[in-house]
A tleap script that builds the chain and sets N, CA, C and O, in Angstrom:
source leaprc.protein.ff14SB
mol = sequence {
  NMET ASN ASN SER LYS PRO LEU SER PRO PHE
  THR PHE ARG LEU SER PRO LYS PHE ARG PHE
  LEU LEU LEU ALA PHE CYS PHE LEU LEU SER
  PRO ILE LEU THR ARG ALA ALA SER ILE LEU
  ILE PRO MET ASP GLU GLU GLN LYS ASP HIE
  LEU LYS SER TYR GLY ILE ALA PHE TRP THR
  LEU LYS ASN GLY GLN GLU VAL ASP TRP LEU
  LEU ASN TYR ARG GLY GLY SER PHE MET MET
  GLN TYR GLN GLN LYS ILE GLU ASP GLU CYS
  LYS ILE ARG GLY VAL SER TYR GLU VAL CYS
  GLN ARG THR CYS VAL THR ALA PRO ALA PHE
  LEU LEU VAL ILE PHE TYR LEU PHE LEU CLEU
}
set mol.1.N position { 0.840 -1.182 0.000 }
set mol.1.CA position { 0.000 0.000 0.000 }
set mol.1.C position { 0.884 1.244 0.000 }
set mol.1.O position { 1.866 1.317 0.740 }
set mol.2.N position { 0.539 2.197 -0.814 }
set mol.2.CA position { 1.324 3.421 -0.966 }
set mol.2.C position { 0.778 4.493 -0.029 }
set mol.2.O position { -0.390 4.865 -0.140 }
set mol.3.N position { 1.608 5.003 0.903 }
set mol.3.CA position { 1.168 6.000 1.871 }
set mol.3.C position { 1.358 7.435 1.396 }
set mol.3.O position { 0.954 8.368 2.089 }
set mol.4.N position { 1.963 7.628 0.232 }
set mol.4.CA position { 2.206 8.984 -0.243 }
set mol.4.C position { 0.920 9.602 -0.769 }
set mol.4.O position { 0.038 8.913 -1.282 }
set mol.5.N position { 0.840 10.906 -0.630 }
set mol.5.CA position { -0.338 11.634 -1.111 }
set mol.5.C position { -0.327 11.682 -2.625 }
set mol.5.O position { 0.738 11.776 -3.235 }
set mol.6.N position { -1.500 11.617 -3.240 }
set mol.6.CA position { -1.526 11.771 -4.696 }
set mol.6.C position { -1.195 13.216 -5.064 }
set mol.6.O position { -1.610 14.154 -4.383 }
set mol.7.N position { -0.457 13.376 -6.129 }
set mol.7.CA position { -0.075 14.713 -6.575 }
set mol.7.C position { -1.225 15.344 -7.346 }
set mol.7.O position { -1.887 14.693 -8.155 }
set mol.8.N position { -1.442 16.607 -7.081 }
set mol.8.CA position { -2.463 17.322 -7.850 }
set mol.8.C position { -1.905 17.616 -9.238 }
set mol.8.O position { -0.695 17.517 -9.442 }
set mol.9.N position { -2.760 17.976 -10.198 }
set mol.9.CA position { -2.255 18.253 -11.548 }
set mol.9.C position { -1.306 19.444 -11.589 }
set mol.9.O position { -0.570 19.601 -12.563 }
set mol.10.N position { -1.301 20.285 -10.562 }
set mol.10.CA position { -0.471 21.480 -10.551 }
set mol.10.C position { 0.827 21.280 -9.766 }
set mol.10.O position { 1.635 22.202 -9.654 }
set mol.11.N position { 1.020 20.101 -9.234 }
set mol.11.CA position { 2.213 19.820 -8.449 }
set mol.11.C position { 3.164 18.949 -9.265 }
set mol.11.O position { 2.746 17.974 -9.889 }
set mol.12.N position { 4.417 19.303 -9.255 }
set mol.12.CA position { 5.422 18.491 -9.927 }
set mol.12.C position { 6.707 18.556 -9.117 }
set mol.12.O position { 6.923 19.497 -8.352 }
set mol.13.N position { 7.540 17.572 -9.285 }
set mol.13.CA position { 8.807 17.498 -8.573 }
set mol.13.C position { 9.947 17.625 -9.567 }
set mol.13.O position { 9.906 17.062 -10.661 }
set mol.14.N position { 10.963 18.373 -9.166 }
set mol.14.CA position { 12.158 18.498 -9.982 }
set mol.14.C position { 13.205 17.537 -9.451 }
set mol.14.O position { 13.350 17.366 -8.241 }
set mol.15.N position { 13.919 16.924 -10.344 }
set mol.15.CA position { 14.996 16.042 -9.910 }
set mol.15.C position { 16.085 16.898 -9.265 }
set mol.15.O position { 16.237 18.064 -9.629 }
set mol.16.N position { 16.837 16.355 -8.327 }
set mol.16.CA position { 17.902 17.133 -7.682 }
set mol.16.C position { 18.922 17.680 -8.674 }
set mol.16.O position { 19.420 18.793 -8.501 }
set mol.17.N position { 19.234 16.907 -9.711 }
set mol.17.CA position { 20.199 17.367 -10.712 }
set mol.17.C position { 19.651 18.581 -11.471 }
set mol.17.O position { 20.364 19.564 -11.673 }
set mol.18.N position { 18.381 18.506 -11.889 }
set mol.18.CA position { 17.779 19.628 -12.613 }
set mol.18.C position { 17.645 20.847 -11.706 }
set mol.18.O position { 17.858 21.976 -12.148 }
set mol.19.N position { 17.293 20.625 -10.443 }
set mol.19.CA position { 17.166 21.730 -9.481 }
set mol.19.C position { 18.509 22.437 -9.306 }
set mol.19.O position { 18.566 23.665 -9.246 }
set mol.20.N position { 19.596 21.652 -9.223 }
set mol.20.CA position { 20.924 22.232 -9.100 }
set mol.20.C position { 21.283 23.051 -10.339 }
set mol.20.O position { 21.803 24.161 -10.223 }
set mol.21.N position { 21.006 22.503 -11.529 }
set mol.21.CA position { 21.306 23.228 -12.766 }
set mol.21.C position { 20.500 24.521 -12.869 }
set mol.21.O position { 21.017 25.548 -13.309 }
set mol.22.N position { 19.253 24.468 -12.467 }
set mol.22.CA position { 18.405 25.667 -12.505 }
set mol.22.C position { 18.891 26.711 -11.505 }
set mol.22.O position { 18.897 27.905 -11.803 }
set mol.23.N position { 19.290 26.270 -10.343 }
set mol.23.CA position { 19.820 27.192 -9.337 }
set mol.23.C position { 21.131 27.811 -9.807 }
set mol.23.O position { 21.353 29.008 -9.621 }
set mol.24.N position { 22.004 27.005 -10.416 }
set mol.24.CA position { 23.265 27.529 -10.953 }
set mol.24.C position { 23.000 28.536 -12.057 }
set mol.24.O position { 23.678 29.560 -12.142 }
set mol.25.N position { 22.024 28.254 -12.897 }
set mol.25.CA position { 21.665 29.184 -13.970 }
set mol.25.C position { 21.176 30.510 -13.394 }
set mol.25.O position { 21.525 31.573 -13.907 }
set mol.26.N position { 20.374 30.456 -12.335 }
set mol.26.CA position { 19.884 31.689 -11.703 }
set mol.26.C position { 21.046 32.507 -11.147 }
set mol.26.O position { 21.065 33.729 -11.294 }
set mol.27.N position { 22.001 31.857 -10.518 }
set mol.27.CA position { 23.141 32.592 -9.983 }
set mol.27.C position { 24.020 33.163 -11.086 }
set mol.27.O position { 24.573 34.253 -10.939 }
set mol.28.N position { 24.150 32.436 -12.183 }
set mol.28.CA position { 24.927 32.958 -13.304 }
set mol.28.C position { 24.209 34.112 -13.989 }
set mol.28.O position { 24.856 35.002 -14.540 }
set mol.29.N position { 22.899 34.107 -13.961 }
set mol.29.CA position { 22.105 35.151 -14.590 }
set mol.29.C position { 22.004 36.402 -13.721 }
set mol.29.O position { 21.731 37.484 -14.242 }
set mol.30.N position { 22.213 36.282 -12.427 }
set mol.30.CA position { 22.017 37.414 -11.520 }
set mol.30.C position { 22.875 38.637 -11.844 }
set mol.30.O position { 22.364 39.748 -11.709 }
set mol.31.N position { 24.145 38.521 -12.265 }
set mol.31.CA position { 24.890 39.747 -12.606 }
set mol.31.C position { 24.292 40.492 -13.788 }
set mol.31.O position { 24.373 41.719 -13.853 }
set mol.32.N position { 23.701 39.773 -14.709 }
set mol.32.CA position { 23.066 40.430 -15.851 }
set mol.32.C position { 21.821 41.188 -15.398 }
set mol.32.O position { 21.558 42.298 -15.861 }
set mol.33.N position { 21.058 40.580 -14.490 }
set mol.33.CA position { 19.846 41.231 -14.017 }
set mol.33.C position { 20.132 42.439 -13.138 }
set mol.33.O position { 19.335 43.376 -13.096 }
set mol.34.N position { 21.251 42.429 -12.442 }
set mol.34.CA position { 21.539 43.495 -11.494 }
set mol.34.C position { 22.415 44.597 -12.060 }
set mol.34.O position { 22.775 45.523 -11.334 }
set mol.35.N position { 22.765 44.524 -13.326 }
set mol.35.CA position { 23.679 45.512 -13.899 }
set mol.35.C position { 23.005 46.878 -14.076 }
set mol.35.O position { 23.618 47.901 -13.773 }
set mol.36.N position { 21.794 46.916 -14.545 }
set mol.36.CA position { 21.125 48.177 -14.826 }
set mol.36.C position { 20.726 48.871 -13.525 }
set mol.36.O position { 20.508 48.220 -12.503 }
set mol.37.N position { 20.635 50.170 -13.577 }
set mol.37.CA position { 20.242 50.961 -12.416 }
set mol.37.C position { 19.044 51.828 -12.783 }
set mol.37.O position { 18.700 51.981 -13.955 }
set mol.38.N position { 18.429 52.382 -11.765 }
set mol.38.CA position { 17.287 53.270 -11.953 }
set mol.38.C position { 17.518 54.545 -11.165 }
set mol.38.O position { 18.310 54.580 -10.223 }
set mol.39.N position { 16.822 55.575 -11.562 }
set mol.39.CA position { 16.824 56.827 -10.801 }
set mol.39.C position { 15.468 56.938 -10.127 }
set mol.39.O position { 14.428 56.863 -10.781 }
set mol.40.N position { 15.489 57.116 -8.826 }
set mol.40.CA position { 14.274 57.288 -8.042 }
set mol.40.C position { 14.176 58.745 -7.637 }
set mol.40.O position { 15.096 59.293 -7.029 }
set mol.41.N position { 13.068 59.368 -7.972 }
set mol.41.CA position { 12.811 60.750 -7.561 }
set mol.41.C position { 11.708 60.699 -6.513 }
set mol.41.O position { 10.534 60.544 -6.851 }
set mol.42.N position { 12.084 60.829 -5.229 }
set mol.42.CA position { 11.081 60.741 -4.168 }
set mol.42.C position { 10.182 61.972 -4.158 }
set mol.42.O position { 10.602 63.073 -4.511 }
set mol.43.N position { 8.940 61.759 -3.746 }
set mol.43.CA position { 7.987 62.862 -3.661 }
set mol.43.C position { 7.504 63.051 -2.219 }
set mol.43.O position { 6.414 63.575 -1.987 }
set mol.44.N position { 8.314 62.626 -1.265 }
set mol.44.CA position { 7.963 62.805 0.139 }
set mol.44.C position { 8.608 64.085 0.678 }
set mol.44.O position { 8.961 64.972 -0.100 }
set mol.45.N position { 8.764 64.188 1.979 }
set mol.45.CA position { 9.316 65.397 2.598 }
set mol.45.C position { 10.776 65.635 2.222 }
set mol.45.O position { 11.283 66.747 2.365 }
set mol.46.N position { 11.446 64.597 1.745 }
set mol.46.CA position { 12.851 64.735 1.360 }
set mol.46.C position { 13.023 65.594 0.101 }
set mol.46.O position { 14.075 66.201 -0.106 }
set mol.47.N position { 11.991 65.639 -0.728 }
set mol.47.CA position { 12.073 66.379 -1.993 }
set mol.47.C position { 12.054 67.879 -1.747 }
set mol.47.O position { 11.203 68.386 -1.016 }
set mol.48.N position { 12.991 68.583 -2.356 }
set mol.48.CA position { 13.098 70.032 -2.174 }
set mol.48.C position { 12.008 70.787 -2.927 }
set mol.48.O position { 11.377 71.690 -2.379 }
set mol.49.N position { 11.792 70.413 -4.178 }
set mol.49.CA position { 10.836 71.139 -5.019 }
set mol.49.C position { 10.008 70.138 -5.819 }
set mol.49.O position { 10.479 69.565 -6.802 }
set mol.50.N position { 8.758 69.937 -5.377 }
set mol.50.CA position { 7.898 68.932 -6.013 }
set mol.50.C position { 7.544 69.299 -7.452 }
set mol.50.O position { 7.438 68.420 -8.308 }
set mol.51.N position { 7.362 70.572 -7.719 }
set mol.51.CA position { 6.991 70.991 -9.067 }
set mol.51.C position { 8.127 70.695 -10.055 }
set mol.51.O position { 7.875 70.263 -11.180 }
set mol.52.N position { 9.355 70.923 -9.642 }
set mol.52.CA position { 10.491 70.614 -10.511 }
set mol.52.C position { 10.623 69.104 -10.716 }
set mol.52.O position { 11.102 68.661 -11.760 }
set mol.53.N position { 10.204 68.318 -9.736 }
set mol.53.CA position { 10.234 66.862 -9.875 }
set mol.53.C position { 9.289 66.404 -10.974 }
set mol.53.O position { 9.634 65.548 -11.789 }
set mol.54.N position { 8.087 66.984 -10.989 }
set mol.54.CA position { 7.156 66.682 -12.079 }
set mol.54.C position { 7.753 67.115 -13.419 }
set mol.54.O position { 7.539 66.460 -14.439 }
set mol.55.N position { 8.491 68.202 -13.410 }
set mol.55.CA position { 9.146 68.675 -14.624 }
set mol.55.C position { 10.180 67.690 -15.143 }
set mol.55.O position { 10.306 67.500 -16.353 }
set mol.56.N position { 10.931 67.056 -14.226 }
set mol.56.CA position { 11.908 66.039 -14.633 }
set mol.56.C position { 11.185 64.843 -15.255 }
set mol.56.O position { 11.627 64.303 -16.269 }
set mol.57.N position { 10.070 64.430 -14.642 }
set mol.57.CA position { 9.313 63.298 -15.195 }
set mol.57.C position { 8.794 63.647 -16.591 }
set mol.57.O position { 8.873 62.826 -17.505 }
set mol.58.N position { 8.263 64.864 -16.758 }
set mol.58.CA position { 7.768 65.289 -18.059 }
set mol.58.C position { 8.906 65.370 -19.075 }
set mol.58.O position { 8.751 64.935 -20.216 }
set mol.59.N position { 10.032 65.919 -18.669 }
set mol.59.CA position { 11.193 66.048 -19.549 }
set mol.59.C position { 11.675 64.669 -20.021 }
set mol.59.O position { 12.045 64.492 -21.181 }
set mol.60.N position { 11.663 63.695 -19.096 }
set mol.60.CA position { 12.085 62.342 -19.432 }
set mol.60.C position { 11.121 61.705 -20.431 }
set mol.60.O position { 11.544 61.062 -21.392 }
set mol.61.N position { 9.824 61.892 -20.195 }
set mol.61.CA position { 8.825 61.360 -21.134 }
set mol.61.C position { 8.950 62.020 -22.507 }
set mol.61.O position { 8.838 61.360 -23.539 }
set mol.62.N position { 9.180 63.316 -22.501 }
set mol.62.CA position { 9.312 64.052 -23.751 }
set mol.62.C position { 10.519 63.578 -24.558 }
set mol.62.O position { 10.515 63.648 -25.787 }
set mol.63.N position { 11.547 63.097 -23.867 }
set mol.63.CA position { 12.740 62.583 -24.543 }
set mol.63.C position { 12.616 61.110 -24.911 }
set mol.63.O position { 13.605 60.481 -25.288 }
set mol.64.N position { 11.413 60.555 -24.806 }
set mol.64.CA position { 11.161 59.191 -25.268 }
set mol.64.C position { 11.485 58.086 -24.298 }
set mol.64.O position { 11.529 56.920 -24.691 }
set mol.65.N position { 11.713 58.412 -23.042 }
set mol.65.CA position { 12.019 57.394 -22.039 }
set mol.65.C position { 10.763 57.059 -21.245 }
set mol.65.O position { 9.808 57.835 -21.213 }
set mol.66.N position { 10.778 55.907 -20.613 }
set mol.66.CA position { 9.648 55.456 -19.807 }
set mol.66.C position { 9.820 55.928 -18.363 }
set mol.66.O position { 10.926 55.910 -17.824 }
set mol.67.N position { 8.722 56.347 -17.748 }
set mol.67.CA position { 8.729 56.775 -16.346 }
set mol.67.C position { 7.677 55.963 -15.606 }
set mol.67.O position { 6.528 55.886 -16.041 }
set mol.68.N position { 8.065 55.358 -14.491 }
set mol.68.CA position { 7.121 54.638 -13.639 }
set mol.68.C position { 6.715 55.549 -12.495 }
set mol.68.O position { 7.558 56.180 -11.858 }
set mol.69.N position { 5.415 55.610 -12.240 }
set mol.69.CA position { 4.886 56.423 -11.149 }
set mol.69.C position { 4.534 55.468 -10.026 }
set mol.69.O position { 3.599 54.679 -10.154 }
set mol.70.N position { 5.262 55.528 -8.942 }
set mol.70.CA position { 5.076 54.633 -7.803 }
set mol.70.C position { 4.113 55.284 -6.828 }
set mol.70.O position { 4.527 55.961 -5.887 }
set mol.71.N position { 2.831 55.074 -7.059 }
set mol.71.CA position { 1.791 55.799 -6.332 }
set mol.71.C position { 1.849 55.619 -4.820 }
set mol.71.O position { 1.675 56.589 -4.082 }
set mol.72.N position { 2.088 54.418 -4.351 }
set mol.72.CA position { 2.043 54.156 -2.912 }
set mol.72.C position { 3.424 54.046 -2.292 }
set mol.72.O position { 3.589 53.389 -1.264 }
set mol.73.N position { 4.415 54.676 -2.897 }
set mol.73.CA position { 5.765 54.615 -2.355 }
set mol.73.C position { 6.331 56.017 -2.243 }
set mol.73.O position { 6.521 56.700 -3.250 }
set mol.74.N position { 6.596 56.436 -1.042 }
set mol.74.CA position { 7.230 57.721 -0.737 }
set mol.74.C position { 6.531 58.891 -1.418 }
set mol.74.O position { 7.162 59.713 -2.083 }
set mol.75.N position { 5.233 58.945 -1.241 }
set mol.75.CA position { 4.467 60.096 -1.708 }
set mol.75.C position { 4.198 60.119 -3.207 }
set mol.75.O position { 3.885 61.177 -3.754 }
set mol.76.N position { 4.312 58.986 -3.881 }
set mol.76.CA position { 4.075 58.944 -5.321 }
set mol.76.C position { 5.337 59.250 -6.108 }
set mol.76.O position { 5.334 60.103 -6.996 }
set mol.77.N position { 6.405 58.557 -5.781 }
set mol.77.CA position { 7.711 58.796 -6.402 }
set mol.77.C position { 7.723 58.396 -7.870 }
set mol.77.O position { 6.847 57.674 -8.345 }
set mol.78.N position { 8.734 58.880 -8.574 }
set mol.78.CA position { 8.960 58.513 -9.972 }
set mol.78.C position { 10.220 57.664 -10.061 }
set mol.78.O position { 11.200 57.904 -9.356 }
set mol.79.N position { 10.178 56.666 -10.944 }
set mol.79.CA position { 11.358 55.848 -11.182 }
set mol.79.C position { 11.545 55.700 -12.683 }
set mol.79.O position { 10.596 55.443 -13.424 }
set mol.80.N position { 12.778 55.866 -13.111 }
set mol.80.CA position { 13.106 55.739 -14.529 }
set mol.80.C position { 14.449 55.058 -14.676 }
set mol.80.O position { 15.238 55.014 -13.731 }
set mol.81.N position { 14.710 54.528 -15.855 }
set mol.81.CA position { 15.986 53.872 -16.111 }
set mol.81.C position { 17.109 54.903 -16.026 }
set mol.81.O position { 16.973 56.037 -16.486 }
set mol.82.N position { 18.218 54.481 -15.428 }
set mol.82.CA position { 19.329 55.401 -15.229 }
set mol.82.C position { 19.956 55.812 -16.558 }
set mol.82.O position { 20.264 54.983 -17.414 }
set mol.83.N position { 20.131 57.124 -16.695 }
set mol.83.CA position { 20.912 57.704 -17.778 }
set mol.83.C position { 21.631 58.913 -17.190 }
set mol.83.O position { 21.079 59.639 -16.363 }
set mol.84.N position { 22.849 59.113 -17.621 }
set mol.84.CA position { 23.647 60.216 -17.087 }
set mol.84.C position { 22.976 61.563 -17.342 }
set mol.84.O position { 23.045 62.452 -16.494 }
set mol.85.N position { 22.329 61.730 -18.497 }
set mol.85.CA position { 21.712 63.019 -18.798 }
set mol.85.C position { 20.522 63.310 -17.883 }
set mol.85.O position { 20.231 64.474 -17.605 }
set mol.86.N position { 19.833 62.270 -17.413 }
set mol.86.CA position { 18.734 62.491 -16.454 }
set mol.86.C position { 19.307 62.905 -15.108 }
set mol.86.O position { 18.780 63.806 -14.456 }
set mol.87.N position { 20.379 62.252 -14.693 }
set mol.87.CA position { 21.023 62.621 -13.432 }
set mol.87.C position { 21.538 64.056 -13.493 }
set mol.87.O position { 21.387 64.819 -12.538 }
set mol.88.N position { 22.141 64.415 -14.612 }
set mol.88.CA position { 22.635 65.791 -14.776 }
set mol.88.C position { 21.496 66.798 -14.725 }
set mol.88.O position { 21.635 67.866 -14.128 }
set mol.89.N position { 20.375 66.467 -15.344 }
set mol.89.CA position { 19.217 67.378 -15.344 }
set mol.89.C position { 18.662 67.554 -13.928 }
set mol.89.O position { 18.245 68.651 -13.557 }
set mol.90.N position { 18.657 66.479 -13.138 }
set mol.90.CA position { 18.220 66.584 -11.739 }
set mol.90.C position { 19.134 67.521 -10.953 }
set mol.90.O position { 18.669 68.322 -10.142 }
set mol.91.N position { 20.443 67.411 -11.202 }
set mol.91.CA position { 21.397 68.284 -10.510 }
set mol.91.C position { 21.207 69.736 -10.930 }
set mol.91.O position { 21.230 70.633 -10.087 }
set mol.92.N position { 21.020 69.976 -12.225 }
set mol.92.CA position { 20.838 71.343 -12.717 }
set mol.92.C position { 19.589 71.984 -12.124 }
set mol.92.O position { 19.606 73.153 -11.741 }
set mol.93.N position { 18.500 71.210 -12.050 }
set mol.93.CA position { 17.222 71.760 -11.557 }
set mol.93.C position { 17.092 71.713 -10.038 }
set mol.93.O position { 16.121 72.238 -9.492 }
set mol.94.N position { 18.038 71.102 -9.352 }
set mol.94.CA position { 17.976 71.047 -7.891 }
set mol.94.C position { 16.945 70.061 -7.366 }
set mol.94.O position { 16.339 70.299 -6.321 }
set mol.95.N position { 16.740 68.969 -8.070 }
set mol.95.CA position { 15.763 67.952 -7.676 }
set mol.95.C position { 16.482 66.833 -6.933 }
set mol.95.O position { 17.516 66.341 -7.386 }
set mol.96.N position { 15.936 66.436 -5.800 }
set mol.96.CA position { 16.511 65.326 -5.037 }
set mol.96.C position { 16.241 64.017 -5.771 }
set mol.96.O position { 15.145 63.803 -6.291 }
set mol.97.N position { 17.239 63.152 -5.809 }
set mol.97.CA position { 17.093 61.866 -6.490 }
set mol.97.C position { 18.004 60.855 -5.831 }
set mol.97.O position { 18.909 61.214 -5.078 }
set mol.98.N position { 17.758 59.588 -6.119 }
set mol.98.CA position { 18.599 58.494 -5.637 }
set mol.98.C position { 18.863 57.562 -6.803 }
set mol.98.O position { 17.961 57.254 -7.582 }
set mol.99.N position { 20.102 57.116 -6.920 }
set mol.99.CA position { 20.425 56.096 -7.908 }
set mol.99.C position { 20.256 54.752 -7.216 }
set mol.99.O position { 20.927 54.456 -6.227 }
set mol.100.N position { 19.366 53.961 -7.743 }
set mol.100.CA position { 19.003 52.683 -7.128 }
set mol.100.C position { 19.428 51.564 -8.067 }
set mol.100.O position { 19.030 51.542 -9.231 }
set mol.101.N position { 20.239 50.629 -7.561 }
set mol.101.CA position { 20.637 49.481 -8.369 }
set mol.101.C position { 19.419 48.634 -8.670 }
set mol.101.O position { 18.445 48.647 -7.917 }
set mol.102.N position { 19.471 47.909 -9.749 }
set mol.102.CA position { 18.339 47.106 -10.194 }
set mol.102.C position { 17.967 46.034 -9.172 }
set mol.102.O position { 16.850 45.518 -9.199 }
set mol.103.N position { 18.884 45.699 -8.279 }
set mol.103.CA position { 18.596 44.673 -7.288 }
set mol.103.C position { 17.454 45.076 -6.375 }
set mol.103.O position { 16.735 44.209 -5.878 }
set mol.104.N position { 17.269 46.353 -6.142 }
set mol.104.CA position { 16.167 46.768 -5.268 }
set mol.104.C position { 14.825 46.508 -5.925 }
set mol.104.O position { 13.801 46.473 -5.242 }
set mol.105.N position { 14.812 46.326 -7.230 }
set mol.105.CA position { 13.573 46.054 -7.944 }
set mol.105.C position { 13.421 44.564 -8.217 }
set mol.105.O position { 12.322 44.025 -8.086 }
set mol.106.N position { 14.508 43.885 -8.597 }
set mol.106.CA position { 14.413 42.484 -9.011 }
set mol.106.C position { 14.747 41.487 -7.913 }
set mol.106.O position { 14.396 40.313 -8.041 }
set mol.107.N position { 15.396 41.896 -6.861 }
set mol.107.CA position { 15.835 40.946 -5.840 }
set mol.107.C position { 14.689 40.177 -5.193 }
set mol.107.O position { 14.831 38.968 -5.011 }
set mol.108.N position { 13.559 40.795 -4.832 }
set mol.108.CA position { 12.490 39.999 -4.215 }
set mol.108.C position { 12.007 38.861 -5.104 }
set mol.108.O position { 11.786 37.758 -4.605 }
set mol.109.N position { 11.837 39.088 -6.398 }
set mol.109.CA position { 11.380 38.037 -7.297 }
set mol.109.C position { 12.443 36.951 -7.431 }
set mol.109.O position { 12.114 35.765 -7.472 }
set mol.110.N position { 13.698 37.340 -7.499 }
set mol.110.CA position { 14.793 36.384 -7.615 }
set mol.110.C position { 14.863 35.497 -6.373 }
set mol.110.O position { 15.075 34.289 -6.486 }
set mol.111.N position { 14.687 36.085 -5.192 }
set mol.111.CA position { 14.717 35.308 -3.955 }
set mol.111.C position { 13.536 34.357 -3.866 }
set mol.111.O position { 13.666 33.264 -3.315 }
set mol.112.N position { 12.382 34.754 -4.398 }
set mol.112.CA position { 11.229 33.860 -4.408 }
set mol.112.C position { 11.493 32.628 -5.271 }
set mol.112.O position { 11.095 31.520 -4.910 }
set mol.113.N position { 12.156 32.816 -6.400 }
set mol.113.CA position { 12.486 31.678 -7.267 }
set mol.113.C position { 13.403 30.716 -6.534 }
set mol.113.O position { 13.193 29.504 -6.577 }
set mol.114.N position { 14.411 31.240 -5.866 }
set mol.114.CA position { 15.347 30.385 -5.132 }
set mol.114.C position { 14.629 29.667 -3.985 }
set mol.114.O position { 14.842 28.476 -3.760 }
set mol.115.N position { 13.786 30.395 -3.269 }
set mol.115.CA position { 13.028 29.791 -2.166 }
set mol.115.C position { 12.134 28.683 -2.700 }
set mol.115.O position { 12.039 27.623 -2.081 }
set mol.116.N position { 11.483 28.899 -3.824 }
set mol.116.CA position { 10.596 27.898 -4.403 }
set mol.116.C position { 11.378 26.653 -4.819 }
set mol.116.O position { 10.902 25.530 -4.650 }
set mol.117.N position { 12.572 26.855 -5.360 }
set mol.117.CA position { 13.384 25.702 -5.782 }
set mol.117.C position { 13.754 24.815 -4.593 }
set mol.117.O position { 13.808 23.593 -4.732 }
set mol.118.N position { 14.006 25.409 -3.439 }
set mol.118.CA position { 14.378 24.610 -2.283 }
set mol.118.C position { 13.186 23.942 -1.638 }
set mol.118.O position { 13.352 22.974 -0.895 }
set mol.119.N position { 11.980 24.436 -1.903 }
set mol.119.CA position { 10.799 23.782 -1.343 }
set mol.119.C position { 10.393 22.554 -2.141 }
set mol.119.O position { 9.737 21.657 -1.611 }
set mol.120.N position { 10.776 22.507 -3.401 }
set mol.120.CA position { 10.381 21.366 -4.246 }
set mol.120.C position { 11.163 20.116 -3.901 }
set mol.120.O position { 10.956 19.068 -4.513 }
savepdb mol mol.pdb
quit
């Protein structure tokens, strides 16, 4: 008599060898994922001039770049892909900004994949 639970159609097991290869691939891929950086323009009390911050977001959009509006983070902050000319424009206009490595955006998802691999 088999005492193991029947597997649901959504459950599968990875062989230890495949799990190791997948984990190694994730670690080899991590430097590529973490290379890019972003510029975060906070809209909380740290920001010196909120109107100029909106101007930076508009200027970035006008130059064909994508801007993410983080509604529930630090007063509705803006995040965009790092470019030296955007950083220079923030300095010229006196807008507070932070250069954030891509790990602050991708690390939670990457850690979930690793955690899931060890649970299987």
